[in-house]
N, C-alpha and C positions, 0 to 999 in steps of 0.2 A: 479531419483531425486525427482519427484513429489510424488511418493509413500512414500519415506522416510520422506518428509516434512509433508505429511498428517498423517503418523504414529506418528511422533513426536508431532504434534498438538493434536492428539487424546490422546496420553499418558499424555500430559500436562493437558488436560481437565479432564481425569479420576483421575489423582493424586490430582487435585484441589478440588474434591468433599469432601475429608476428611478434608480439611482446612477450619476453621471457622473464617477467618480473618474479622475484622470489616471494615477496609479501604482497598480499592483495589489499590495495589501498581503496579501491573503488568497487562497488557492487551495484548491479541493476536487477530489480525484481519486476516480473510481470506475470499476471495470472488471473484466475477466476476469483470473484469475490461475492459473497452472500451477505446481505445486511437485513437485519430485523429492524424495520423502521416503523415506529408506532405499533400498529397491529398487523402490518403488512410485510410480506416477504419480497425483497428486492434482489435481483441478480445483476451482476455486472462484472467489472474488472478493476484491478488496482495495479498501478505501476509506481515504483519508488526507486530512488537512487540514494546511495550512502557513500560518503567519503569518510574513511577511518582516520582519525587523528592519531591513534595509537592502536595497539592490539585489541583493546577492549572498549574503546569509546569512539563513536562516529556521529556525524551529523546527517540527518535524513530529510529528504523532500519526498512527500507521498501524495499522489493524486488518485482519486477513486471516482468511479461513475457507476451508479446503480439505477436500475429501471424496473418498473412494475406498475401495479395499480392499487389505489386505495379506494375501497367501496366501488370498484368498477371504473374509476377515473384514472387515466394514465398519469404516472408520476415519474420524475427523474430527480435524483439527488447526486450532487457532485461535491467532493471534499478536496481541499488542498491544505495539507498539514506539513509542519516543519518542526524539528526538534532533535534532541539527543537520543542515541540508542546505545545501550550497553550490551556487549556480546561476550560470551565465554569463548576465548580463542581456541579453535580446534578445526582441523581439516575435515573430519568425518561427520560429527554431529555437533552443531553449534546452536545452543539456545540463546535467545536475546530478549531484551525488554526495552520498551520505549515510552516516552511521553511526548506526544505531538500536539502542537497548538496551531490553529489557523482559522479557516473559514469553511463555510458550506453554502451551497445554493440548492434550493428545492423548487421545482415547478410542478404544480398539480393542477390539471385542467387549464393550463395556460396562465395560471397566476403564480408568479415567482416571488420568493423570499430569500434573502441572504442572512447568514447568521455567523456568530462565533462558533467554533467547533474545537473539541479536545478529544484526543484518543489516548487511552492508557491501555497498554497490552504488551504482547510479546508473542514469541513463537519458537519454532525449531526448524533449522535447515539441516539437510542431510546430503553429503557428497554423493554424486552419481558418477562423475568423471572429474578429472583435474580441472578446476575452475568452473565447473557446472554443478550446481546444487539444486535440490528440490526443496522448496519450502513446504514441509509436511503440513504445517498449520501455522497460521497467524490468527490470533484472536484478540479483538480490541473491544473495549467498552468505549463507545463513541457518543459524546454528548453534543447535541445541537440545541439551538434556541430559536426556532422559527415561530413567528407570530407571537412574540413576547412570552413564550412559555418553553420550558425545557423538555427535550425528548431524550430518553435514555435508550440508546440503540446498541445493538451488538453487531459486530462485523467479523466474518470468518473468511480467510483467504488462503489460497494455495496456488503454487505455480513454480516457475523456474527462476533461479538466481544465477546470474553470471558474475563471477569475480574476476577482476582485472588486476 
């Protein structure tokens, strides 16, 4: 799955080199992600895609995967979130905020649970080269509801943003 995702992102990046669009309607983010889940530290990755409806408003699809252990027992948490993102239009430094709603799946010790999930957060992107930005930080308050109780999680991400 990860190989196919990385291959798809690479093909998108290569195909965009021939496109000379003036305004960036689409962006793809991929990078490292840290999540504080319950009392555990989970590490993983996050990928997302955004289609901009205008200069400041876009729709985002966000997928995350985090791995670690809770009390010595292996755990994995996956999130799939969708929603609006508001950005300050700028080429150099671009702050943004979003409200994403979707679901999550956690498996600890082979026992899995799925739940509603919501992320409220934002971040800052900085231009490195034309069309290539570095997401300096993305910070999200991430709510999940596994086993009929709420978990208040925090997620921090950084990585590369390709704008097409």
